[in-house]
N, CA, C and O atoms as a MOPAC input file, in Angstrom:
PM7 MOZYME 1SCF
protein

 N     29.67000 1   135.77200 1   108.45300 1
 C     29.93800 1   137.18000 1   107.19700 1
 C     31.87500 1   137.22500 1   107.88300 1
 O     32.13300 1   138.35800 1   107.47800 1
 N     32.66500 1   136.94200 1   108.29500 1
 C     34.07800 1   137.50200 1   108.85900 1
 C     34.53400 1   136.90200 1   107.22000 1
 O     35.02200 1   137.67700 1   106.39700 1
 N     34.25600 1   135.19200 1   106.86000 1
 C     34.85700 1   134.57300 1   106.08500 1
 C     34.54000 1   135.47000 1   104.56600 1
 O     35.29900 1   135.41100 1   103.59800 1
 N     33.34100 1   136.23800 1   104.60200 1
 C     32.85000 1   136.60400 1   103.27600 1
 C     33.83000 1   137.99500 1   103.06600 1
 O     34.16600 1   138.35800 1   101.93800 1
 N     34.15600 1   138.57000 1   104.05100 1
 C     34.53500 1   140.05400 1   103.91700 1
 C     36.54100 1   139.38300 1   104.22500 1
 O     37.41500 1   140.24900 1   104.23200 1
 N     36.77800 1   138.50600 1   104.34900 1
 C     38.14900 1   138.08900 1   104.34700 1
 C     38.44000 1   137.78000 1   102.09400 1
 O     39.27400 1   137.92200 1   101.20000 1
 N     37.57400 1   137.49000 1   102.25700 1
 C     37.05400 1   137.01300 1   100.57200 1
 C     37.43600 1   138.11000 1    99.97100 1
 O     38.45700 1   138.15700 1    99.28500 1
 N     36.68800 1   139.06000 1   100.15900 1
 C     36.50500 1   140.11300 1    98.91000 1
 C     38.07900 1   141.14400 1    99.40500 1
 O     39.00100 1   141.64900 1    98.76400 1
 N     37.74400 1   141.07600 1   100.72000 1
 C     39.04700 1   142.11800 1   101.27900 1
 C     40.55800 1   141.26700 1   100.31400 1
 O     41.44600 1   141.97400 1    99.83600 1
 N     40.57200 1   140.44200 1   100.24600 1
 C     41.96100 1   139.66700 1    99.94000 1
 C     41.92300 1   139.10800 1    98.13500 1
 O     42.85900 1   138.74500 1    97.42200 1
 N     40.42300 1   139.23600 1    97.82400 1
 C     40.62600 1   139.19300 1    96.13200 1
 C     41.02300 1   140.62700 1    95.71200 1
 O     41.72800 1   140.80000 1    94.71900 1
 N     40.47000 1   141.89400 1    96.63600 1
 C     41.07300 1   143.10200 1    96.52100 1
 C     42.66400 1   143.87800 1    96.61000 1
 O     43.00400 1   144.88800 1    95.99200 1
 N     43.57200 1   142.99100 1    97.66400 1
 C     44.70100 1   142.94000 1    98.06700 1
 C     45.10000 1   142.38700 1    96.61900 1
 O     45.76000 1   143.03600 1    95.80800 1
 N     44.58900 1   141.05200 1    96.40500 1
 C     45.23400 1   140.37900 1    95.37700 1
 C     45.52900 1   141.13000 1    93.92100 1
 O     46.60700 1   141.17700 1    93.33000 1
 N     44.33800 1   141.66500 1    93.54400 1
 C     44.20500 1   142.54900 1    92.05600 1
 C     45.10000 1   143.42900 1    92.44300 1
 O     46.12300 1   143.43100 1    91.75700 1
 N     45.04000 1   144.50000 1    93.68800 1
 C     45.96600 1   145.41900 1    93.76400 1
 C     47.59900 1   144.98600 1    93.24800 1
 O     48.36200 1   145.37900 1    92.36600 1
 N     47.64600 1   143.86000 1    94.43600 1
 C     48.65300 1   143.70500 1    93.83500 1
 C     49.88300 1   142.90700 1    92.53200 1
 O     51.09000 1   142.71700 1    92.38300 1
 N     48.78100 1   142.70100 1    91.94300 1
 C     48.54800 1   141.96800 1    90.40000 1
 C     48.74000 1   143.16700 1    89.52800 1
 O     49.38400 1   143.07200 1    88.48300 1
 N     48.24100 1   144.21400 1    89.89400 1
 C     48.91300 1   145.28300 1    89.04700 1
 C     49.97800 1   145.99800 1    89.24900 1
 O     50.66400 1   146.28400 1    88.26800 1
 N     50.28000 1   146.35100 1    90.26100 1
 C     51.61100 1   146.38300 1    90.48100 1
 C     52.72000 1   145.38300 1    89.74200 1
 O     53.67300 1   145.85500 1    89.12200 1
 N     52.49800 1   143.98300 1    89.87000 1
 C     53.28000 1   143.46000 1    89.18600 1
 C     53.56000 1   143.24800 1    88.12600 1
 O     54.51800 1   142.68000 1    87.60200 1
 N     52.36800 1   143.89700 1    87.63700 1
 C     51.80800 1   143.75200 1    85.90100 1
 C     51.28800 1   141.97700 1    85.28400 1
 O     51.53900 1   141.39100 1    84.23100 1
 N     50.63200 1   141.64600 1    86.29200 1
 C     50.51300 1   140.38100 1    86.00900 1
 C     48.98100 1   140.13800 1    86.20300 1
 O     48.50400 1   139.01800 1    86.38100 1
 N     48.26900 1   141.27600 1    86.15200 1
 C     46.83800 1   140.91000 1    85.66000 1
 C     45.77700 1   140.39900 1    84.82100 1
 O     44.68500 1   139.83400 1    84.88400 1
 N     46.72500 1   140.92400 1    83.90500 1
 C     46.06900 1   139.96800 1    82.25400 1
 C     46.22200 1   138.58300 1    82.38500 1
 O     45.61500 1   137.92700 1    81.53800 1
 N     46.83100 1   137.99700 1    83.16900 1
 C     46.94700 1   136.55300 1    83.33500 1
 C     46.32500 1   135.43000 1    83.92800 1
 O     46.15700 1   134.25300 1    83.61000 1
 N     45.92500 1   136.42500 1    85.24900 1
 C     45.07900 1   135.60600 1    86.38500 1
 C     43.73800 1   136.18200 1    86.59000 1
 O     43.48600 1   137.37200 1    86.40300 1
 N     42.77000 1   135.17600 1    87.03500 1
 C     41.77300 1   135.76500 1    87.35400 1
 C     41.50300 1   136.06700 1    88.44000 1
 O     42.39100 1   136.56600 1    89.13100 1
 N     40.38900 1   135.90500 1    88.89800 1
 C     39.41400 1   136.59300 1    90.23500 1
 C     39.96300 1   135.42600 1    90.91900 1
 O     41.12700 1   135.47100 1    91.31800 1
 N     39.31100 1   134.47800 1    91.07900 1
 C     40.10500 1   133.39200 1    91.33900 1
 C     41.13100 1   132.78700 1    92.42100 1
 O     41.14100 1   132.11100 1    93.45000 1
 N     42.40000 1   133.78400 1    91.10800 1
 C     43.59600 1   133.71000 1    91.37000 1
 C     43.98700 1   134.76000 1    92.19300 1
 O     44.78200 1   134.38400 1    93.05500 1
 N     43.65900 1   136.16500 1    92.24300 1
 C     43.60800 1   137.33800 1    93.00400 1
 C     42.86900 1   136.90900 1    94.37400 1
 O     43.13000 1   137.31800 1    95.50500 1
 N     42.34000 1   136.41100 1    94.16600 1
 C     42.12600 1   135.72100 1    95.79100 1
 C     42.86500 1   135.60600 1    96.46400 1
 O     43.36500 1   136.33600 1    97.32000 1
 N     43.06800 1   134.34800 1    96.04200 1
 C     44.09500 1   133.32100 1    96.26800 1
 C     45.61200 1   133.75000 1    96.94700 1
 O     46.14500 1   133.43600 1    98.01100 1
 N     46.02000 1   134.58100 1    95.86200 1
 C     47.22100 1   135.13400 1    95.47600 1
 C     46.87900 1   136.69900 1    97.21600 1
 O     47.91100 1   137.00900 1    97.81200 1
 N     45.84700 1   137.22800 1    97.59200 1
 C     45.57600 1   137.83600 1    98.07600 1
 C     45.46900 1   137.29600 1    99.77500 1
 O     45.90100 1   137.86900 1   100.77500 1
 N     44.91200 1   136.31300 1    99.69100 1
 C     44.82800 1   135.71000 1   101.31400 1
 C     45.71700 1   134.84900 1   101.54000 1
 O     45.47500 1   134.29100 1   102.61000 1
 N     47.28200 1   134.19400 1   100.70900 1
 C     47.63400 1   133.59900 1   100.87000 1
 C     49.36300 1   135.24900 1   100.91800 1
 O     50.53700 1   135.00000 1   101.19300 1
 N     49.04200 1   136.03700 1   100.71600 1
 C     49.49600 1   137.18500 1   100.81400 1
 C     49.67300 1   137.56400 1   102.13000 1
 O     50.76200 1   137.40500 1   102.68200 1
 N     48.81600 1   138.00000 1   102.63800 1
 C     48.41300 1   138.12800 1   104.24200 1
 C     49.10000 1   137.31200 1   104.83700 1
 O     50.04600 1   137.52400 1   105.59600 1
 N     48.59000 1   136.23100 1   104.47100 1
 C     49.41800 1   135.24100 1   105.79400 1
 C     51.46100 1   135.56800 1   105.66500 1
 O     52.33500 1   135.68500 1   106.52300 1
 N     51.46600 1   135.59300 1   104.68500 1
 C     53.28600 1   135.74800 1   104.19900 1
 C     53.62200 1   137.20000 1   104.86100 1
 O     54.56700 1   137.36600 1   105.63200 1
 N     52.52100 1   138.45700 1   104.36800 1
 C     53.02700 1   139.51700 1   104.97200 1
 C     53.06900 1   139.96400 1   106.59700 1
 O     53.57900 1   140.84400 1   107.29000 1
 N     52.14000 1   138.69900 1   106.76200 1
 C     52.17400 1   138.45700 1   108.43600 1
 C     52.75200 1   138.35500 1   108.67100 1
 O     53.27600 1   139.26800 1   109.31000 1
 N     53.48100 1   137.05500 1   108.47200 1
 C     55.12500 1   136.65100 1   108.95600 1
 C     56.27400 1   137.48500 1   108.70000 1
 O     57.35700 1   137.31100 1   109.25900 1
 N     55.98400 1   138.61100 1   107.65100 1
 C     57.16900 1   139.02500 1   107.67400 1
 C     57.14300 1   140.65900 1   108.06400 1
 O     58.02700 1   141.51400 1   108.01300 1
 N     55.99200 1   140.70100 1   108.40100 1
 C     55.59800 1   141.92700 1   109.57200 1
 C     56.34600 1   141.62000 1   111.07000 1
 O     57.09500 1   142.27500 1   111.79400 1
 N     55.85200 1   140.52600 1   111.12500 1
 C     56.32700 1   139.74500 1   112.91200 1
 C     57.75600 1   139.68400 1   112.93500 1
 O     58.35100 1   139.87600 1   113.99500 1
 N     58.73800 1   139.28600 1   111.22300 1
 C     59.78400 1   139.14600 1   111.43400 1
 C     60.52800 1   141.01800 1   111.93000 1
 O     61.36000 1   141.20200 1   112.81900 1
 N     59.94200 1   142.04800 1   111.10300 1
 C     60.63700 1   143.39100 1   111.66000 1
 C     59.56900 1   143.73800 1   112.63700 1
 O     59.18200 1   144.90500 1   112.58100 1
 N     58.85000 1   142.72900 1   113.78700 1
 C     58.37600 1   143.57900 1   114.24600 1
 C     56.89800 1   144.44300 1   114.28200 1
 O     56.36000 1   145.02900 1   115.22100 1
 N     56.63400 1   144.33700 1   113.40300 1
 C     55.44300 1   145.29900 1   113.00100 1
 C     54.25700 1   144.65200 1   112.72000 1
 O     53.39800 1   145.30200 1   112.12500 1
 N     54.00200 1   143.34600 1   113.06800 1
 C     53.01200 1   142.31800 1   112.71800 1
 C     51.93900 1   142.94400 1   113.21400 1
 O     51.97200 1   143.74700 1   114.14600 1
 N     50.52900 1   142.44300 1   112.33700 1
 C     49.17300 1   142.48500 1   112.82200 1
 C     48.60400 1   141.41700 1   112.67700 1
 O     49.00000 1   140.57000 1   111.87600 1
 N     47.60600 1   141.27700 1   113.40400 1
 C     46.91600 1   139.67700 1   113.60200 1
 C     45.92800 1   139.86400 1   112.56800 1
 O     45.27600 1   140.89800 1   112.41800 1
 N     45.83800 1   138.79000 1   111.83600 1
 C     45.26300 1   138.72600 1   110.47300 1
 C     43.52800 1   138.61100 1   110.64400 1
 O     42.89000 1   138.48600 1   109.59800 1
 N     42.69300 1   138.65800 1   112.10200 1
 C     41.76800 1   138.83900 1   111.91600 1
 C     41.05600 1   140.27300 1   112.22200 1
 O     39.85200 1   140.39200 1   112.44500 1
 N     42.03000 1   141.38100 1   112.19500 1
 C     41.37500 1   142.92200 1   112.17200 1
 C     41.82600 1   143.56100 1   110.92200 1
 O     42.77800 1   143.39800 1   110.16000 1
 N     40.84200 1   144.31700 1   110.97900 1
 C     41.65600 1   144.89400 1   109.71700 1
 C     42.01300 1   146.34000 1   109.97100 1
 O     41.37500 1   147.38300 1   109.82500 1
 N     43.34800 1   146.04600 1   110.43800 1
 C     43.80100 1   147.45700 1   110.82700 1
 C     44.57100 1   148.30300 1   109.45400 1
 O     44.67900 1   147.29800 1   108.75100 1
 N     45.13600 1   149.35300 1   108.64300 1
 C     45.71900 1   149.83400 1   107.94600 1
 C     47.35100 1   149.01300 1   107.86700 1
 O     47.81800 1   148.62400 1   106.79600 1
 N     47.99600 1   148.87000 1   109.07000 1
 C     48.91400 1   148.01100 1   108.79800 1
 C     49.00500 1   146.91100 1   108.73300 1
 O     50.14300 1   146.50300 1   108.50200 1
 N     47.97300 1   145.93800 1   108.88500 1
 C     47.60300 1   144.69700 1   108.48300 1
 C     47.14200 1   144.69700 1   107.21500 1
 O     47.28400 1   143.63600 1   106.60600 1
 N     46.50700 1   145.81200 1   106.51500 1
 C     46.39800 1   145.70900 1   105.11200 1
 C     47.57100 1   145.76300 1   104.17700 1
 O     47.89100 1   145.18200 1   103.14000 1
 N     48.17900 1   146.85700 1   105.09100 1
 C     49.93700 1   146.99600 1   104.20300 1
 C     50.62900 1   146.05000 1   103.86700 1
 O     51.03000 1   145.88900 1   102.71400 1
 N     50.94400 1   145.05200 1   105.12200 1
 C     51.08700 1   143.95500 1   105.31700 1
 C     50.90700 1   143.12200 1   104.46200 1
 O     51.76700 1   142.60300 1   103.75100 1
 N     49.24600 1   142.84300 1   104.47300 1
 C     48.78400 1   142.00100 1   103.36800 1
 C     49.53500 1   141.97000 1   102.16600 1
 O     50.15100 1   141.02300 1   101.67800 1
 N     49.33300 1   143.74600 1   101.53300 1
 C     49.59200 1   143.91600 1   100.23900 1
 C     51.06600 1   143.82400 1    99.96300 1
 O     51.58500 1   143.23100 1    99.01800 1
 N     51.72400 1   144.55400 1   101.00800 1
 C     53.22000 1   143.41700 1   101.08300 1
 C     53.74300 1   142.19400 1   100.42100 1
 O     54.50100 1   141.96000 1    99.48000 1
 N     53.00500 1   141.46000 1   101.32800 1
 C     53.00600 1   139.96000 1   101.12900 1
 C     52.76400 1   139.61600 1    99.92500 1
 O     53.65300 1   139.14300 1    99.21600 1
 N     51.23100 1   139.84200 1    99.40000 1
 C     50.87400 1   139.53700 1    97.83200 1
 C     51.47500 1   139.70500 1    96.98200 1
 O     51.51900 1   138.88700 1    96.06200 1
 N     52.31300 1   141.08800 1    96.98600 1
 C     53.36300 1   141.54800 1    95.92900 1
 C     54.75900 1   140.74200 1    95.84300 1
 O     55.35500 1   140.61000 1    94.77400 1
 N     55.28100 1   140.15300 1    97.21400 1
 C     56.70700 1   139.09900 1    97.51600 1
 C     55.86600 1   138.33900 1    96.26700 1
 O     56.22200 1   138.38200 1    95.08900 1
 N     54.52000 1   137.54400 1    96.84000 1
 C     54.58100 1   136.16800 1    96.44200 1
 C     54.45800 1   136.12300 1    94.75000 1
 O     55.07400 1   135.36500 1    93.99900 1
 N     53.58600 1   137.04800 1    94.42400 1
 C     53.16700 1   137.16000 1    92.60300 1
 C     54.72100 1   137.81300 1    91.88700 1
 O     54.89300 1   138.18100 1    90.72500 1
 N     55.83400 1   137.79500 1    93.15300 1
 C     57.46700 1   138.24700 1    92.76600 1
 C     58.00000 1   136.89900 1    92.57400 1
 O     58.66400 1   136.57400 1    91.58900 1
 N     57.61900 1   135.94100 1    93.76900 1
 C     58.29700 1   134.78400 1    93.79700 1
 C     57.62300 1   133.87900 1    92.90000 1
 O     58.36000 1   133.07000 1    92.33800 1
 N     56.63000 1   133.83800 1    92.68800 1
 C     55.75100 1   133.11300 1    91.22300 1
 C     56.01700 1   133.70200 1    90.07200 1
 O     55.97400 1   133.01000 1    89.05400 1
 N     56.29000 1   134.85900 1    89.99800 1
 C     57.05300 1   134.97700 1    88.64000 1
 C     58.80400 1   134.64900 1    88.23100 1
 O     59.43100 1   134.56900 1    87.17500 1
 N     59.10900 1   134.53500 1    89.52100 1
 C     60.21600 1   133.78000 1    89.99800 1
 C     60.77300 1   132.66000 1    88.66800 1
 O     61.48000 1   132.53700 1    87.66800 1
 N     59.92900 1   132.09600 1    89.48100 1
 C     59.96700 1   130.64900 1    88.99300 1
 C     59.27300 1   130.13100 1    87.63800 1
 O     59.63100 1   129.13900 1    87.00300 1
 N     58.10100 1   131.08200 1    87.28600 1
 C     57.80200 1   131.06500 1    86.21500 1
 C     58.07000 1   131.54000 1    85.19900 1
 O     57.45200 1   131.32400 1    84.15600 1
 N     58.98600 1   132.23000 1    85.31200 1
 C     59.74500 1   133.16100 1    83.85900 1
 C     61.57000 1   133.33600 1    84.32600 1
 O     62.53800 1   133.67100 1    83.64300 1
 N     61.47300 1   133.02600 1    85.46300 1
 C     62.89800 1   133.55400 1    85.15400 1
 C     63.17300 1   134.65600 1    85.72500 1
 O     64.38300 1   134.87700 1    85.78200 1
 N     62.48300 1   135.46600 1    86.19100 1
 C     62.73800 1   136.81700 1    86.18100 1
 C     61.42600 1   137.48700 1    87.23800 1
 O     60.27400 1   137.05400 1    87.26600 1
 N     61.93100 1   138.55900 1    88.00400 1
 C     60.67000 1   138.95700 1    89.09400 1
 C     60.11800 1   139.67900 1    88.33300 1
 O     58.94400 1   139.31100 1    88.36600 1
 N     60.21900 1   140.60100 1    87.55800 1
 C     59.54700 1   141.81000 1    86.25400 1
 C     60.07100 1   143.13400 1    86.59800 1
 O     59.78400 1   144.11000 1    85.90500 1

C-alpha cells in the first residue's frame, strides 16, 4: 500500500513542479511520477546538507516541501541540458 501512496504523491509533486517550471505540456503522467520520486530523493539529499532532512518514508510537511524543491531542481537541471537555459 505504501508504494501506491508514494506513486500518487510523487505524481502530484512532479505535476506541481512541472507547472512551476512550465514544462507541464511537454511531459505526461509517467514522467511526472518519475520526476516527483527522483525529486524526493534529491530533496532529501539537499535537506540533509542543510540539516533539515526528513525521512522519505514519512509524509511530513517538511519532507513534502523538500521533495517539491528537489523536483523543481531536477526539472531545472533537465531544462538546462535540454534547452541550454533553466527558464
